[in-house]
C-alpha positions as CSV (number, residue, x, y, z in Angstrom):
1,M,35.6,1.8,42.0
2,K,36.2,5.4,40.4
3,K,36.8,4.0,37.1
4,K,32.9,1.9,36.8
5,I,31.5,5.6,38.2
6,Y,33.7,7.0,35.3
7,I,32.7,4.8,32.8
8,T,28.8,4.7,34.0
9,L,29.1,8.5,33.8
10,A,30.5,8.3,30.1
11,T,27.9,6.1,28.6
12,L,25.1,7.7,30.7
13,I,26.9,11.3,28.8
14,L,26.8,9.7,25.4
15,L,23.6,8.3,25.5
16,F,22.0,11.7,26.1
17,L,23.7,13.4,23.3
18,A,23.0,10.2,21.2
19,Y,19.1,10.7,22.4
20,Y,19.4,14.9,21.9
21,Y,21.3,14.3,18.7
22,W,18.5,12.0,17.3
23,E,15.6,13.9,18.2
24,N,16.9,17.1,16.9
25,R,18.0,15.9,14.0
26,Y,16.2,17.3,10.7
27,V,13.9,14.3,8.5
28,E,12.1,15.1,5.7
29,L,8.4,16.7,6.3
30,Q,5.6,13.8,5.1
31,P,2.0,15.1,4.7
32,V,-0.3,12.4,7.5
33,I,-3.8,11.4,7.3
34,A,-6.4,9.5,9.3
35,A,-6.0,5.7,9.3
36,E,-9.7,5.4,8.6
37,G,-9.4,2.2,5.9
38,E,-7.3,0.6,8.5
39,Y,-8.8,1.2,11.8
40,T,-10.5,-1.6,13.6
41,R,-11.9,-1.5,16.9
42,R,-9.3,-2.2,19.0
43,I,-7.6,-0.7,22.5
44,T,-6.0,2.2,21.4
45,F,-2.5,3.0,23.1
46,F,-1.3,6.0,21.3
47,D,-2.6,8.7,19.2
48,N,-0.2,7.7,16.5
49,D,-2.0,4.5,15.6
50,L,-4.6,6.5,14.6
51,Y,-3.0,8.1,11.9
52,K,-0.9,7.3,8.9
53,F,1.7,9.0,6.5
54,A,0.4,10.0,3.3
55,K,1.3,8.7,-0.3
56,P,1.7,11.7,-2.5
57,N,-1.3,10.6,-4.5
58,E,-3.7,10.8,-1.2
59,I,-3.3,14.4,-0.4
60,S,-3.8,17.7,-2.8
61,P,-1.1,19.3,-4.2
62,S,-2.0,22.4,-2.7
63,Y,-0.4,20.8,0.3
64,Y,3.4,21.1,-0.8
65,K,2.1,25.1,-1.8
66,N,0.6,25.8,2.0
67,I,2.7,23.9,4.2
68,E,5.3,26.8,4.7
69,W,2.6,29.4,5.5
70,V,1.2,26.8,8.2
71,L,4.6,26.2,9.7
72,D,5.5,30.0,9.7
73,D,2.5,30.5,11.6
74,S,2.7,28.3,14.1
75,R,6.6,29.0,14.4
76,I,7.7,25.5,13.7
77,D,11.0,25.3,12.6
78,Y,12.1,23.9,9.0
79,I,14.7,23.7,6.5
80,E,13.5,24.2,2.7
81,E,16.2,22.6,0.4
82,N,15.1,22.1,-3.6
83,G,11.5,22.2,-2.9
84,I,11.7,19.6,0.4
85,I,10.9,20.9,3.8
86,Y,12.7,19.0,6.7
87,V,11.6,19.4,10.4
88,R,13.0,18.1,13.6
89,N,12.4,14.1,14.1
90,K,11.0,14.7,17.6
91,F,8.2,17.4,15.4
92,L,7.4,14.0,13.5
93,N,6.9,12.0,16.7
94,D,3.3,13.4,17.5
95,M,1.4,12.4,14.3
96,N,-1.9,14.2,15.6
97,M,0.0,17.4,15.4
98,V,1.1,16.6,11.6
99,W,-1.9,15.6,11.0
100,N,-3.5,19.0,12.3
101,Y,-0.8,20.9,10.5
102,T,-1.4,18.8,7.2
103,T,-5.6,19.5,7.7
104,R,-4.5,23.2,7.9
105,A,-2.1,23.5,4.6
106,I,-5.5,22.0,2.6
107,S,-8.1,23.3,4.4
108,T,-9.8,27.0,2.6
109,K,-11.9,27.0,5.9
110,Y,-8.6,28.0,7.8
111,F,-7.1,30.7,5.8
112,K,-10.7,32.2,5.6
113,Q,-10.2,32.5,9.6
114,E,-6.7,33.3,9.3
115,R,-7.6,36.3,6.9
116,E,-10.4,37.3,8.8
117,S,-8.2,37.4,12.2
118,D,-5.8,39.3,10.2
119,S,-8.3,41.6,9.0
120,L,-9.4,42.1,12.9
121,Y,-6.0,42.1,14.2
122,L,-4.9,45.1,11.6
123,I,-8.5,46.8,12.7
124,R,-7.2,46.3,16.7
125,I,-3.5,47.6,15.5
126,R,-5.0,50.9,14.1
127,N,-7.5,51.7,17.0
128,R,-4.6,51.2,18.9
129,T,-2.3,53.2,16.7
130,D,-4.6,56.4,16.5
131,F,-5.3,56.1,20.5
132,R,-1.6,56.7,20.9
133,R,-1.2,59.1,18.1
134,N,-3.8,60.9,19.9
135,K,-2.6,60.5,23.5
136,I,0.7,61.6,22.4
137,D,-0.6,64.8,20.8
138,S,-2.1,65.4,23.7
139,I,0.6,65.4,25.9
140,L,2.7,67.6,23.3
141,K,0.6,70.6,23.2
142,T,0.2,70.5,27.1
143,I,4.0,70.1,27.4
144,K,4.1,73.1,24.7
145,T,1.7,75.3,26.7
146,D,3.0,74.4,30.1
147,S,6.8,75.6,28.7
148,I,5.3,78.5,27.5
149,K,3.9,79.4,30.8
150,F,7.1,78.6,32.6
151,L,9.0,80.7,30.0
152,R,6.3,83.6,30.5
153,N,6.8,83.0,34.1
154,Q,10.3,83.2,34.4
155,G,10.5,86.4,32.3
156,N,7.9,88.3,34.7
157,K,10.2,87.3,37.5
158,E,12.9,88.7,35.9
159,N,11.6,91.9,35.4
C-alpha cells in the first residue's frame, strides 16, 4: 500500500515539474496579428482563435526595433540573443496579450502617449522635488534658529 502511495506521489511531482518546466522555458517571440481573413461566424470558445502568428512579411519592420521597448515598459521577462527575442512559453499562451504588445510596437499613437505621460511624470517629480526641497529648507532654518536660541538660553542660564 505504501509503495502505491509513493509511486503516485512521485508521479504527481514529476508531472508538476514537467508542467512547470514547459511553462517557464524560453521560446522565440513571434508577432501576433488578428486572423481576420480566416474569421468565420462561429462560436468562439477561446480568444486565441481570433489571432494568428504573423509571417515576417505581414508585420512592419519597426516591430523588431520597438518590441524590446514595449517588453521593458510592460516588465516582461525576456532574453535577447543574436537579435532574436525569447520570452517564457506561458507568455505566448495568451495571444490577445501578445497581439496587444505587437500593436503597441508598431503604433505611433502608443509612443506619443508614452512621451506625453513621461513628460507629465517628470513635471510631477519636479514639483514633488521642489516641494520637498522647500520643506527641508524650512525645517533646516527652524532647526538652526531653535539651536541658536537654545544655545543662547544655555549661555544665559550659566551666567
